N, CA, C and O atoms as a printed pandas DataFrame, in Angstrom:
     atom_number atom_name residue_name chain_id  residue_number  x_coord  y_coord  z_coord
0              1         N          MET        A               1  -56.974   20.622   -3.238
1              2        CA          MET        A               1  -56.126   19.658   -2.486
2              3         C          MET        A               1  -55.551   18.765   -3.716
3              4         O          MET        A               1  -54.359   18.457   -3.733
4              5         N          LYS        A               2  -56.303   18.425   -4.581
5              6        CA          LYS        A               2  -55.798   17.426   -5.560
6              7         C          LYS        A               2  -54.761   18.131   -6.395
7              8         O          LYS        A               2  -53.757   17.509   -6.742
8              9         N          ARG        A               3  -54.940   19.399   -6.743
9             10        CA          ARG        A               3  -54.011   20.233   -7.593
10            11         C          ARG        A               3  -52.687   20.363   -6.845
11            12         O          ARG        A               3  -51.601   20.270   -7.418
12            13         N          LEU        A               4  -52.843   20.600   -5.431
13            14        CA          LEU        A               4  -51.645   20.850   -4.601
14            15         C          LEU        A               4  -50.875   19.511   -4.634
15            16         O          LEU        A               4  -49.667   19.516   -4.870
16            17         N          SER        A               5  -51.473   18.492   -4.428
17            18        CA          SER        A               5  -50.723   17.080   -4.364
18            19         C          SER        A               5  -50.190   16.805   -5.705
19            20         O          SER        A               5  -49.091   16.254   -5.773
20            21         N          PHE        A               6  -50.846   17.127   -6.826
21            22        CA          PHE        A               6  -50.360   16.777   -8.137
22            23         C          PHE        A               6  -49.146   17.608   -8.366
23            24         O          PHE        A               6  -48.174   17.088   -8.914
24            25         N          CYS        A               7  -49.116   18.948   -7.968
25            26        CA          CYS        A               7  -47.911   19.734   -8.218
26            27         C          CYS        A               7  -46.775   19.229   -7.380
27            28         O          CYS        A               7  -45.643   19.150   -7.857
28            29         N          ILE        A               8  -47.064   18.860   -6.060
29            30        CA          ILE        A               8  -45.959   18.288   -5.242
30            31         C          ILE        A               8  -45.395   17.009   -5.855
31            32         O          ILE        A               8  -44.182   16.812   -5.787
32            33         N          GLU        A               9  -46.136   16.201   -6.399
33            34        CA          GLU        A               9  -45.670   14.897   -6.902
34            35         C          GLU        A               9  -44.837   15.179   -8.189
35            36         O          GLU        A               9  -43.959   14.381   -8.516
36            37         N          ILE        A              10  -45.102   16.344   -8.956
37            38        CA          ILE        A              10  -44.392   16.598  -10.114
38            39         C          ILE        A              10  -43.118   17.347   -9.824
39            40         O          ILE        A              10  -42.010   16.964  -10.199
40            41         N          PHE        A              11  -43.352   18.437   -9.134
41            42        CA          PHE        A              11  -42.125   19.425   -8.935
42            43         C          PHE        A              11  -41.230   19.091   -7.778
43            44         O          PHE        A              11  -40.080   19.528   -7.739
44            45         N          PHE        A              12  -41.751   18.288   -6.784
45            46        CA          PHE        A              12  -40.657   18.012   -5.756
46            47         C          PHE        A              12  -39.473   17.235   -6.075
47            48         O          PHE        A              12  -38.396   17.510   -5.547
48            49         N          PRO        A              13  -39.608   16.215   -6.962
49            50        CA          PRO        A              13  -38.386   15.492   -7.320
50            51         C          PRO        A              13  -37.396   16.399   -8.238
51            52         O          PRO        A              13  -36.169   16.297   -8.227
52            53         N          ILE        A              14  -38.106   17.251   -8.989
53            54        CA          ILE        A              14  -37.352   18.176   -9.733
54            55         C          ILE        A              14  -36.476   19.234   -8.976
55            56         O          ILE        A              14  -35.407   19.642   -9.431
56            57         N          PHE        A              15  -36.985   19.626   -7.846
57            58        CA          PHE        A              15  -36.420   20.570   -6.887
58            59         C          PHE        A              15  -35.198   19.807   -6.217
59            60         O          PHE        A              15  -34.097   20.331   -6.047
60            61         N          LEU        A              16  -35.508   18.565   -5.873
61            62        CA          LEU        A              16  -34.423   17.703   -5.253
62            63         C          LEU        A              16  -33.348   17.630   -6.233
63            64         O          LEU        A              16  -32.195   17.884   -5.885
64            65         N          GLN        A              17  -33.649   17.283   -7.504
65            66        CA          GLN        A              17  -32.508   17.041   -8.346
66            67         C          GLN        A              17  -31.598   18.351   -8.614
67            68         O          GLN        A              17  -30.381   18.312   -8.799
68            69         N          ILE        A              18  -32.339   19.434   -8.603
69            70        CA          ILE        A              18  -31.610   20.870   -8.765
70            71         C          ILE        A              18  -30.695   20.956   -7.602
71            72         O          ILE        A              18  -29.513   21.253   -7.776
72            73         N          LYS        A              19  -31.217   20.691   -6.329
73            74        CA          LYS        A              19  -30.291   20.772   -5.100
74            75         C          LYS        A              19  -29.217   19.837   -5.299
75            76         O          LYS        A              19  -28.099   20.271   -5.021
76            77         N          LYS        A              20  -29.291   18.728   -5.689
77            78        CA          LYS        A              20  -28.161   17.649   -5.731
78            79         C          LYS        A              20  -27.141   18.217   -6.784
79            80         O          LYS        A              20  -25.929   18.138   -6.582
80            81         N          ASP        A              21  -27.679   18.801   -7.934
81            82        CA          ASP        A              21  -26.705   19.244   -8.897
82            83         C          ASP        A              21  -25.977   20.435   -8.341
83            84         O          ASP        A              21  -24.756   20.468   -8.489
84            85         N          LYS        A              22  -26.609   21.453   -7.698
85            86        CA          LYS        A              22  -25.787   22.435   -7.092
86            87         C          LYS        A              22  -24.702   21.972   -6.101
87            88         O          LYS        A              22  -23.592   22.502   -6.042
88            89         N          GLN        A              23  -25.105   20.933   -5.319
89            90        CA          GLN        A              23  -24.090   20.458   -4.277
90            91         C          GLN        A              23  -22.925   19.848   -5.109
91            92         O          GLN        A              23  -21.762   20.074   -4.777
92            93         N          LYS        A              24  -23.219   19.097   -6.162
93            94        CA          LYS        A              24  -22.083   18.533   -6.898
94            95         C          LYS        A              24  -21.224   19.605   -7.469
95            96         O          LYS        A              24  -20.006   19.448   -7.390
96            97         N          ILE        A              25  -21.706   20.687   -8.039
97            98        CA          ILE        A              25  -21.036   21.689   -8.502
98            99         C          ILE        A              25  -20.100   22.431   -7.414
99           100         O          ILE        A              25  -18.917   22.741   -7.553
100          101         N          ASN        A              26  -20.863   22.615   -6.394
101          102        CA          ASN        A              26  -20.036   23.282   -5.213
102          103         C          ASN        A              26  -18.789   22.392   -4.819
103          104         O          ASN        A              26  -17.686   22.852   -4.522
104          105         N          LEU        A              27  -19.127   21.033   -4.859
105          106        CA          LEU        A              27  -18.022   20.111   -4.355
106          107         C          LEU        A              27  -16.766   20.168   -5.457
107          108         O          LEU        A              27  -15.578   20.182   -5.135
108          109         N          LYS        A              28  -17.248   20.196   -6.743
109          110        CA          LYS        A              28  -16.143   20.314   -7.754
110          111         C          LYS        A              28  -15.474   21.556   -7.570
111          112         O          LYS        A              28  -14.246   21.521   -7.641
112          113         N          LEU        A              29  -16.054   22.696   -7.337
113          114        CA          LEU        A              29  -15.348   23.940   -7.147
114          115         C          LEU        A              29  -14.395   23.917   -6.051
115          116         O          LEU        A              29  -13.274   24.413   -6.168
116          117         N          LYS        A              30  -14.880   23.258   -4.804
117          118        CA          LYS        A              30  -13.986   23.188   -3.769
118          119         C          LYS        A              30  -12.759   22.431   -3.944
119          120         O          LYS        A              30  -11.677   22.768   -3.463
120          121         N          LEU        A              31  -12.969   21.377   -4.663
121          122        CA          LEU        A              31  -11.997   20.402   -4.897
122          123         C          LEU        A              31  -10.853   21.174   -5.951
123          124         O          LEU        A              31   -9.641   20.989   -5.845
124          125         N          LYS        A              32  -11.415   21.972   -6.866
125          126        CA          LYS        A              32  -10.371   22.693   -7.759
126          127         C          LYS        A              32   -9.684   23.665   -6.826
127          128         O          LYS        A              32   -8.453   23.686   -6.824
128          129         N          ARG        A              33  -10.343   24.444   -6.062
129          130        CA          ARG        A              33   -9.519   25.361   -5.148
130          131         C          ARG        A              33   -8.452   24.689   -4.327
131          132         O          ARG        A              33   -7.288   25.087   -4.287
132          133         N          ASN        A              34   -8.956   23.557   -3.620
133          134        CA          ASN        A              34   -7.915   22.783   -2.870
134          135         C          ASN        A              34   -6.845   22.301   -3.614
135          136         O          ASN        A              34   -5.733   22.485   -3.120
136          137         N          THR        A              35   -6.921   21.657   -4.817
137          138        CA          THR        A              35   -5.842   21.334   -5.576
138          139         C          THR        A              35   -5.017   22.383   -6.033
139          140         O          THR        A              35   -3.821   22.125   -6.166
140          141         N          ASN        A              36   -5.455   23.601   -6.320
141          142        CA          ASN        A              36   -4.573   24.615   -6.617
142          143         C          ASN        A              36   -3.705   25.098   -5.438
143          144         O          ASN        A              36   -2.554   25.503   -5.604
144          145         N          LYS        A              37   -4.312   25.034   -4.242
145          146        CA          LYS        A              37   -3.532   25.446   -2.973
146          147         C          LYS        A              37   -2.361   24.371   -2.730
147          148         O          LYS        A              37   -1.237   24.763   -2.417
148          149         N          ASN        A              38   -2.645   23.045   -2.878
149          150        CA          ASN        A              38   -1.899   22.136   -2.621
150          151         C          ASN        A              38   -0.887   21.758   -3.544
151          152         O          ASN        A              38   -0.031   20.977   -3.127
152          153         N          GLN        A              39   -0.816   22.173   -4.756
153          154        CA          GLN        A              39   -0.027   21.824   -5.759
154          155         C          GLN        A              39    1.477   22.072   -5.498
155          156         O          GLN        A              39    2.325   21.318   -5.976
156          157         N          LYS        A              40    1.789   23.114   -4.751
157          158        CA          LYS        A              40    3.236   23.377   -4.468
158          159         C          LYS        A              40    3.846   22.401   -3.506
159          160         O          LYS        A              40    5.051   22.155   -3.556
160          161         N          ASN        A              41    3.022   21.822   -2.607
161          162        CA          ASN        A              41    3.608   20.825   -1.589
162          163         C          ASN        A              41    3.615   19.373   -2.037
163          164         O          ASN        A              41    4.173   18.525   -1.341
164          165         N          ILE        A              42    3.002   19.059   -3.197
165          166        CA          ILE        A              42    2.938   17.753   -3.592
166          167         C          ILE        A              42    4.205   16.851   -3.731
167          168         O          ILE        A              42    4.209   15.664   -3.403
168          169         N          PRO        A              43    5.351   17.562   -4.280
169          170        CA          PRO        A              43    6.603   16.756   -4.240
170          171         C          PRO        A              43    7.054   16.483   -2.827
171          172         O          PRO        A              43    7.441   15.349   -2.546
172          173         N          ASN        A              44    7.035   17.385   -1.964
173          174        CA          ASN        A              44    7.520   17.208   -0.598
174          175         C          ASN        A              44    6.673   16.017    0.087
175          176         O          ASN        A              44    7.277   15.214    0.798
176          177         N          ARG        A              45    5.434   15.904   -0.094
177          178        CA          ARG        A              45    4.622   14.950    0.504
178          179         C          ARG        A              45    4.996   13.522   -0.214
179          180         O          ARG        A              45    5.123   12.464    0.404
180          181         N          LYS        A              46    5.130   13.665   -1.460
181          182        CA          LYS        A              46    5.626   12.400   -2.062
182          183         C          LYS        A              46    6.889   11.786   -1.442
183          184         O          LYS        A              46    6.938   10.613   -1.075
184          185         N          ARG        A              47    7.914   12.658   -1.349
185          186        CA          ARG        A              47    9.039   12.339   -0.771
186          187         C          ARG        A              47    8.863   11.822    0.773
187          188         O          ARG        A              47    9.443   10.820    1.191
188          189         N          GLN        A              48    8.147   12.487    1.425
189          190        CA          GLN        A              48    7.894   12.085    2.932
190          191         C          GLN        A              48    7.246   10.610    2.763
191          192         O          GLN        A              48    7.724    9.633    3.340
192          193         N          ILE        A              49    6.309   10.552    2.065
193          194        CA          ILE        A              49    5.562    9.008    1.991
194          195         C          ILE        A              49    6.479    8.114    1.526
195          196         O          ILE        A              49    6.504    7.021    2.093
196          197         N          ASN        A              50    7.349    8.343    0.500
197          198        CA          ASN        A              50    8.277    7.351   -0.041
198          199         C          ASN        A              50    9.336    6.954    0.967
199          200         O          ASN        A              50    9.771    5.806    1.055
200          201         N          ARG        A              51    9.741    8.003    1.750
201          202        CA          ARG        A              51   10.757    7.595    2.851
202          203         C          ARG        A              51   10.130    6.720    3.888
203          204         O          ARG        A              51   10.748    5.777    4.384
204          205         N          LYS        A              52    8.803    7.055    4.243
205          206        CA          LYS        A              52    8.163    6.100    5.208
206          207         C          LYS        A              52    8.091    4.689    4.695
207          208         O          LYS        A              52    8.370    3.747    5.437
208          209         N          ILE        A              53    7.704    4.510    3.384
209          210        CA          ILE        A              53    7.570    3.200    2.792
210          211         C          ILE        A              53    8.905    2.555    2.740
211          212         O          ILE        A              53    8.979    1.349    2.975
212          213         N          GLN        A              54   10.019    3.276    2.442
213          214        CA          GLN        A              54   11.255    2.560    2.343
214          215         C          GLN        A              54   11.697    2.121    3.781
215          216         O          GLN        A              54   12.317    1.066    3.918
216          217         N          LYS        A              55   11.424    2.823    4.733
217          218        CA          LYS        A              55   11.746    2.565    6.197
218          219         C          LYS        A              55   10.952    1.217    6.447
219          220         O          LYS        A              55   11.546    0.229    6.878
220          221         N          THR        A              56    9.724    1.202    6.193
221          222        CA          THR        A              56    8.969    0.043    6.699
222          223         C          THR        A              56    9.416   -1.187    5.920
223          224         O          THR        A              56    9.401   -2.296    6.454
224          225         N          LYS        A              57    9.806   -1.009    4.687
225          226        CA          LYS        A              57   10.338   -2.086    3.752
226          227         C          LYS        A              57   11.673   -2.674    4.525
227          228         O          LYS        A              57   11.796   -3.878    4.751
228          229         N          GLN        A              58   12.606   -1.746    4.885
229          230        CA          GLN        A              58   13.755   -2.076    5.488
230          231         C          GLN        A              58   13.519   -2.846    6.774
231          232         O          GLN        A              58   14.155   -3.873    7.009
232          233         N          ILE        A              59   12.618   -2.365    7.602
233          234        CA          ILE        A              59   12.210   -3.012    8.938
234          235         C          ILE        A              59   11.731   -4.442    8.676
235          236         O          ILE        A              59   12.066   -5.390    9.386
236          237         N          ASN        A              60   10.989   -4.532    7.694
237          238        CA          ASN        A              60   10.283   -5.901    7.290
238          239         C          ASN        A              60   11.362   -6.769    6.811
239          240         O          ASN        A              60   11.351   -7.910    7.273
240          241         N          LYS        A              61   12.289   -6.472    5.985
241          242        CA          LYS        A              61   13.429   -7.286    5.589
242          243         C          LYS        A              61   14.156   -7.799    6.742
243          244         O          LYS        A              61   14.429   -8.997    6.826
244          245         N          ILE        A              62   14.515   -6.873    7.719
245          246        CA          ILE        A              62   15.271   -7.326    8.976
246          247         C          ILE        A              62   14.522   -8.286    9.718
247          248         O          ILE        A              62   15.077   -9.278   10.190
248          249         N          ASP        A              63   13.231   -8.053    9.863
249          250        CA          ASP        A              63   12.325   -8.888   10.620
250          251         C          ASP        A              63   12.308  -10.354   10.088
251          252         O          ASP        A              63   12.396  -11.308   10.861
252          253         N          ASN        A              64   12.191  -10.497    8.727
253          254        CA          ASN        A              64   12.071  -11.635    7.987
254          255         C          ASN        A              64   13.450  -12.484    8.233
255          256         O          ASN        A              64   13.411  -13.657    8.604
256          257         N          GLN        A              65   14.548  -11.853    8.017
257          258        CA          GLN        A              65   15.826  -12.289    8.199
258          259         C          GLN        A              65   16.012  -12.833    9.604
259          260         O          GLN        A              65   16.668  -13.869    9.716
260          261         N          GLN        A              66   15.569  -12.322   10.564
261          262        CA          GLN        A              66   15.662  -12.706   11.968
262          263         C          GLN        A              66   14.792  -13.926   12.138
263          264         O          GLN        A              66   15.194  -14.883   12.801
264          265         N          ILE        A              67   13.662  -13.916   11.582
265          266        CA          ILE        A              67   12.708  -15.037   11.723
266          267         C          ILE        A              67   13.280  -16.345   11.001
267          268         O          ILE        A              67   13.037  -17.496   11.363
268          269         N          LYS        A              68   13.982  -16.017   10.052
269          270        CA          LYS        A              68   14.506  -17.187    9.243
270          271         C          LYS        A              68   15.754  -17.899   10.094
271          272         O          LYS        A              68   15.910  -19.107   10.273
272          273         N          GLN        A              69   16.458  -16.988   10.488
273          274        CA          GLN        A              69   17.686  -17.399   11.358
274          275         C          GLN        A              69   17.075  -18.127   12.682
275          276         O          GLN        A              69   17.663  -19.139   13.064
276          277         N          ASN        A              70   16.053  -17.726   13.332
277          278        CA          ASN        A              70   15.665  -18.274   14.479
278          279         C          ASN        A              70   14.872  -19.500   14.208
279          280         O          ASN        A              70   14.747  -20.317   15.120
280          281         N          HIS        A              71   14.317  -19.720   13.037
281          282        CA          HIS        A              71   13.653  -20.866   12.404
282          283         C          HIS        A              71   14.577  -22.096   12.434
283          284         O          HIS        A              71   14.301  -23.235   12.811
284          285         N          ILE        A              72   15.768  -21.601   11.939
285          286        CA          ILE        A              72   16.774  -22.649   11.631
286          287         C          ILE        A              72   17.420  -23.140   12.991
287          288         O          ILE        A              72   17.753  -24.310   13.183
288          289         N          LYS        A              73   17.559  -22.128   13.904
289          290        CA          LYS        A              73   18.181  -22.468   15.334
290          291         C          LYS        A              73   17.138  -23.267   16.017
291          292         O          LYS        A              73   17.382  -24.435   16.319
292          293         N          ASN        A              74   16.014  -22.732   16.278
293          294        CA          ASN        A              74   14.974  -23.689   17.147
294          295         C          ASN        A              74   13.605  -23.205   16.783
295          296         O          ASN        A              74   13.255  -22.027   16.725
296          297         N          GLN        A              75   12.897  -24.233   16.554
297          298        CA          GLN        A              75   11.503  -24.063   16.022
298          299         C          GLN        A              75   10.465  -23.619   16.858
299          300         O          GLN        A              75    9.564  -22.936   16.370
300          301         N          PRO        A              76   10.467  -23.957   18.239
301          302        CA          PRO        A              76    9.398  -23.484   19.151
302          303         C          PRO        A              76    9.300  -21.971   19.262
303          304         O          PRO        A              76    8.211  -21.507   19.601
304          305         N          GLN        A              77   10.318  -21.149   19.014
305          306        CA          GLN        A              77   10.114  -19.814   19.243
306          307         C          GLN        A              77    9.433  -18.952   18.180
307          308         O          GLN        A              77    9.167  -17.761   18.342
308          309         N          ILE        A              78    9.166  -19.683   17.041
309          310        CA          ILE        A              78    8.553  -19.068   15.778
310          311         C          ILE        A              78    7.290  -18.313   16.290
311          312         O          ILE        A              78    7.086  -17.142   15.969
312          313         N          ASN        A              79    6.435  -19.032   17.110
313          314        CA          ASN        A              79    5.082  -18.344   17.474
314          315         C          ASN        A              79    5.423  -17.038   18.251
315          316         O          ASN        A              79    4.744  -16.058   17.944
316          317         N          LYS        A              80    6.222  -16.905   19.057
317          318        CA          LYS        A              80    6.511  -15.722   19.799
318          319         C          LYS        A              80    6.878  -14.640   18.848
319          320         O          LYS        A              80    6.375  -13.517   18.890
320          321         N          LEU        A              81    7.890  -15.072   17.877
321          322        CA          LEU        A              81    8.482  -14.007   17.002
322          323         C          LEU        A              81    7.251  -13.449   16.103
323          324         O          LEU        A              81    7.103  -12.244   15.903
324          325         N          THR        A              82    6.433  -14.386   15.610
325          326        CA          THR        A              82    5.329  -13.955   14.688
326          327         C          THR        A              82    4.372  -12.922   15.426
327          328         O          THR        A              82    3.933  -11.919   14.864
328          329         N          ILE        A              83    4.106  -13.251   16.678
329          330        CA          ILE        A              83    3.327  -12.326   17.484
330          331         C          ILE        A              83    3.945  -11.011   17.675
331          332         O          ILE        A              83    3.255  -10.007   17.497
332          333         N          ASP        A              84    5.208  -10.911   18.028
333          334        CA          ASP        A              84    6.041   -9.819   18.185
334          335         C          ASP        A              84    6.001   -9.004   16.762
335          336         O          ASP        A              84    5.899   -7.777   16.798
336          337         N          LYS        A              85    6.068   -9.572   15.735
337          338        CA          LYS        A              85    6.053   -9.028   14.387
338          339         C          LYS        A              85    4.691   -8.289   14.170
339          340         O          LYS        A              85    4.612   -7.148   13.716
340          341         N          LYS        A              86    3.626   -9.063   14.544
341          342        CA          LYS        A              86    2.269   -8.485   14.403
342          343         C          LYS        A              86    2.151   -7.257   15.341
343          344         O          LYS        A              86    1.561   -6.249   14.950
344          345         N          GLN        A              87    2.646   -7.323   16.443
345          346        CA          GLN        A              87    2.583   -6.167   17.270
346          347         C          GLN        A              87    3.530   -4.963   16.712
347          348         O          GLN        A              87    3.192   -3.791   16.879
348          349         N          LYS        A              88    4.493   -5.246   16.173
349          350        CA          LYS        A              88    5.302   -4.178   15.612
350          351         C          LYS        A              88    4.575   -3.516   14.440
351          352         O          LYS        A              88    4.635   -2.302   14.243
352          353         N          ASN        A              89    3.920   -4.323   13.707
353          354        CA          ASN        A              89    3.166   -3.854   12.598
354          355         C          ASN        A              89    2.044   -3.002   12.963
355          356         O          ASN        A              89    1.734   -2.001   12.317
356          357         N          LYS        A              90    1.394   -3.438   14.083
357          358        CA          LYS        A              90    0.186   -2.578   14.677
358          359         C          LYS        A              90    0.819   -1.240   15.050
359          360         O          LYS        A              90    0.305   -0.190   14.664
360          361         N          SER        A              91    1.896   -1.260   15.773
361          362        CA          SER        A              91    2.400   -0.017   16.169
362          363         C          SER        A              91    2.937    0.867   15.111
363          364         O          SER        A              91    2.974    2.080   15.319
364          365         N          LYS        A              92    3.361    0.362   13.987
365          366        CA          LYS        A              92    3.772    0.978   12.734
366          367         C          LYS        A              92    2.529    1.817   12.255
367          368         O          LYS        A              92    2.556    3.010   11.954
368          369         N          TYR        A              93    1.452    0.996   12.237
369          370        CA          TYR        A              93    0.215    1.655   11.623
370          371         C          TYR        A              93   -0.246    2.806   12.529
371          372         O          TYR        A              93   -0.651    3.885   12.096
372          373         N          LEU        A              94   -0.148    2.480   13.816
373          374        CA          LEU        A              94   -0.665    3.566   14.768
374          375         C          LEU        A              94    0.162    4.788   14.625
375          376         O          LEU        A              94   -0.362    5.900   14.558
376          377         N          ASN        A              95    1.594    4.582   14.571
377          378        CA          ASN        A              95    2.463    5.711   14.444
378          379         C          ASN        A              95    2.044    6.501   13.153
379          380         O          ASN        A              95    1.947    7.728   13.132
380          381         N          MET        A              96    1.823    5.742   12.160
381          382        CA          MET        A              96    1.615    6.470   10.865
382          383         C          MET        A              96    0.261    7.245   10.962
383          384         O          MET        A              96    0.101    8.322   10.386
384          385         N          LEU        A              97   -0.686    6.656   11.702
385          386        CA          LEU        A              97   -1.961    7.331   11.717
386          387         C          LEU        A              97   -1.930    8.544   12.556
387          388         O          LEU        A              97   -2.491    9.573   12.180
388          389         N          PHE        A              98   -1.244    8.460   13.772
389          390        CA          PHE        A              98   -1.270    9.546   14.653
390          391         C          PHE        A              98    0.051   10.238   14.646
391          392         O          PHE        A              98    0.372   10.826   15.679
392          393         N          GLY        A              99    0.853   10.249   13.635
393          394        CA          GLY        A              99    2.204   10.783   13.577
394          395         C          GLY        A              99    2.206   12.259   13.204
395          396         O          GLY        A              99    1.175   12.913   13.359
396          397         N          LYS        A             100    3.232   12.776   12.755
397          398        CA          LYS        A             100    3.412   14.251   12.481
398          399         C          LYS        A             100    2.356   14.558   11.285
399          400         O          LYS        A             100    1.581   15.512   11.359
400          401         N          HIS        A             101    2.388   13.690   10.201
401          402        CA          HIS        A             101    1.665   13.983    9.006
402          403         C          HIS        A             101    0.260   13.245    8.981
403          404         O          HIS        A             101   -0.057   12.439    8.107
404          405         N          LYS        A             102   -0.522   13.610   10.021
405          406        CA          LYS        A             102   -1.868   12.873   10.238
406          407         C          LYS        A             102   -2.807   13.099    9.123
407          408         O          LYS        A             102   -3.475   12.182    8.645
408          409         N          SER        A             103   -2.861   14.370    8.689
409          410        CA          SER        A             103   -3.936   14.661    7.588
410          411         C          SER        A             103   -3.640   13.971    6.418
411          412         O          SER        A             103   -4.574   13.558    5.731
412          413         N          GLN        A             104   -2.430   13.772    6.067
413          414        CA          GLN        A             104   -2.101   13.034    4.785
414          415         C          GLN        A             104   -2.303   11.534    4.788
415          416         O          GLN        A             104   -2.776   10.881    3.858
416          417         N          ILE        A             105   -1.889   11.079    5.941
417          418        CA          ILE        A             105   -1.834    9.555    6.104
418          419         C          ILE        A             105   -3.255    9.018    6.270
419          420         O          ILE        A             105   -3.695    8.041    5.664
420          421         N          ILE        A             106   -3.902    9.735    7.128
421          422        CA          ILE        A             106   -5.285    9.184    7.547
422          423         C          ILE        A             106   -6.313    9.081    6.373
423          424         O          ILE        A             106   -7.278    8.321    6.443
424          425         N          THR        A             107   -6.064    9.882    5.286
425          426        CA          THR        A             107   -6.742    9.737    3.982
426          427         C          THR        A             107   -6.511    8.379    3.320
427          428         O          THR        A             107   -7.382    7.751    2.717
428          429         N          LYS        A             108   -5.170    7.970    3.506
429          430        CA          LYS        A             108   -4.885    6.795    2.911
430          431         C          LYS        A             108   -5.392    5.503    3.569
431          432         O          LYS        A             108   -5.620    4.475    2.932
432          433         N          PHE        A             109   -5.550    5.637    4.887
433          434        CA          PHE        A             109   -5.919    4.500    5.812
434          435         C          PHE        A             109   -7.322    4.554    6.378
435          436         O          PHE        A             109   -7.647    3.916    7.379
436          437         N          LYS        A             110   -8.217    5.414    5.633
437          438        CA          LYS        A             110   -9.607    5.572    6.052
438          439         C          LYS        A             110  -10.291    4.176    6.132
439          440         O          LYS        A             110  -11.060    4.010    7.079
440          441         N          PRO        A             111  -10.112    3.185    5.284
441          442        CA          PRO        A             111  -10.833    1.977    5.488
442          443         C          PRO        A             111  -10.333    1.243    6.665
443          444         O          PRO        A             111  -11.089    0.504    7.295
444          445         N          PHE        A             112   -9.212    1.393    6.964
445          446        CA          PHE        A             112   -8.547    0.719    8.132
446          447         C          PHE        A             112   -9.180    1.315    9.471
447          448         O          PHE        A             112   -9.486    0.566   10.399
448          449         N          ILE        A             113   -9.349    2.600    9.524
449          450        CA          ILE        A             113   -9.985    3.243   10.620
450          451         C          ILE        A             113  -11.440    3.012   10.696
451          452         O          ILE        A             113  -11.962    2.990   11.811
452          453         N          ALA        A             114  -12.210    2.823    9.552
453          454        CA          ALA        A             114  -13.567    2.429    9.635
454          455         C          ALA        A             114  -13.721    1.121   10.196
455          456         O          ALA        A             114  -14.615    0.869   11.004
456          457         N          LEU        A             115  -12.788    0.179    9.754
457          458        CA          LEU        A             115  -12.808   -1.181   10.355
458          459         C          LEU        A             115  -12.687   -1.101   11.842
459          460         O          LEU        A             115  -13.465   -1.730   12.560
460          461         N          ILE        A             116  -11.794   -0.395   12.296
461          462        CA          ILE        A             116  -11.564   -0.436   13.764
462          463         C          ILE        A             116  -12.882    0.176   14.392
463          464         O          ILE        A             116  -13.379   -0.394   15.364
464          465         N          ASN        A             117  -13.424    1.239   13.906
465          466        CA          ASN        A             117  -14.624    1.767   14.440
466          467         C          ASN        A             117  -15.764    0.808   14.515
467          468         O          ASN        A             117  -16.469    0.722   15.521
468          469         N          PHE        A             118  -15.956    0.021   13.344
469          470        CA          PHE        A             118  -17.000   -0.940   13.100
470          471         C          PHE        A             118  -16.856   -2.085   14.119
471          472         O          PHE        A             118  -17.856   -2.577   14.641
472          473         N          GLU        A             119  -15.613   -2.508   14.401
473          474        CA          GLU        A             119  -15.302   -3.573   15.370
474          475         C          GLU        A             119  -15.611   -3.176   16.780
475          476         O          GLU        A             119  -16.103   -3.970   17.581
476          477         N          ALA        A             120  -15.306   -1.898   17.080
477          478        CA          ALA        A             120  -15.634   -1.391   18.324
478          479         C          ALA        A             120  -17.069   -1.136   18.639
479          480         O          ALA        A             120  -17.443   -1.301   19.800
480          481         N          LEU        A             121  -17.926   -0.742   17.702
481          482        CA          LEU        A             121  -19.249   -0.618   17.727
482          483         C          LEU        A             121  -19.891   -2.011   17.930
483          484         O          LEU        A             121  -20.806   -2.145   18.742
484          485         N          SER        A             122  -19.416   -3.063   17.193
485          486        CA          SER        A             122  -19.986   -4.430   17.306
486          487         C          SER        A             122  -19.724   -4.970   18.661
487          488         O          SER        A             122  -20.605   -5.577   19.271
488          489         N          ILE        A             123  -18.458   -4.755   19.187
489          490        CA          ILE        A             123  -18.144   -5.166   20.548
490          491         C          ILE        A             123  -19.044   -4.439   21.734
491          492         O          ILE        A             123  -19.412   -5.032   22.747
492          493         N          ASN        A             124  -19.319   -3.124   21.451
493          494        CA          ASN        A             124  -20.110   -2.555   22.471
494          495         C          ASN        A             124  -21.619   -3.078   22.366
495          496         O          ASN        A             124  -22.281   -3.404   23.351
496          497         N          ASN        A             125  -22.046   -3.115   21.136
497          498        CA          ASN        A             125  -23.496   -3.820   21.031
498          499         C          ASN        A             125  -23.614   -5.183   21.772
499          500         O          ASN        A             125  -24.570   -5.506   22.477
500          501         N          LEU        A             126  -22.493   -5.951   21.515
501          502        CA          LEU        A             126  -22.473   -7.380   22.121
502          503         C          LEU        A             126  -22.583   -7.108   23.629
503          504         O          LEU        A             126  -23.441   -7.711   24.274
504          505         N          SER        A             127  -21.786   -6.258   24.203
505          506        CA          SER        A             127  -21.546   -6.160   25.741
506          507         C          SER        A             127  -22.883   -5.647   26.183
507          508         O          SER        A             127  -23.220   -6.027   27.304
508          509         N          PHE        A             128  -23.720   -4.859   25.539
509          510        CA          PHE        A             128  -24.918   -4.329   26.111
510          511         C          PHE        A             128  -25.997   -5.351   26.079
511          512         O          PHE        A             128  -26.859   -5.348   26.958
512          513         N          LYS        A             129  -26.000   -6.204   25.138
513          514        CA          LYS        A             129  -26.965   -7.301   25.124
514          515         C          LYS        A             129  -26.628   -8.284   26.183
515          516         O          LYS        A             129  -27.323   -9.288   26.338
């Protein structure tokens, strides 16, 4: 029994390390394969993303101009405008997340999605308590 436990103590971490190394090598190989497949489409994706960024910049410029003009005219409406702008930004993000190019854009906004999921979980936990 002592010999068996001694062997397990020595060799088990080594086996674990070998498994981890194999997994890393497999991941690297998968990444190489995927990059070779996707290299043809990279310029198109860049163009599509740049177009979306330019559109959002234009929309933001227009929104900012409208807010400035309304601020000069009458101050009480600023709060409504800022709320509307926030809602527009949320809808932009949602359109980007669930739009045509879902797989490309979700990778960019993964932290955003994780935050949403985390907030939802915390709300559920609070409601159960």
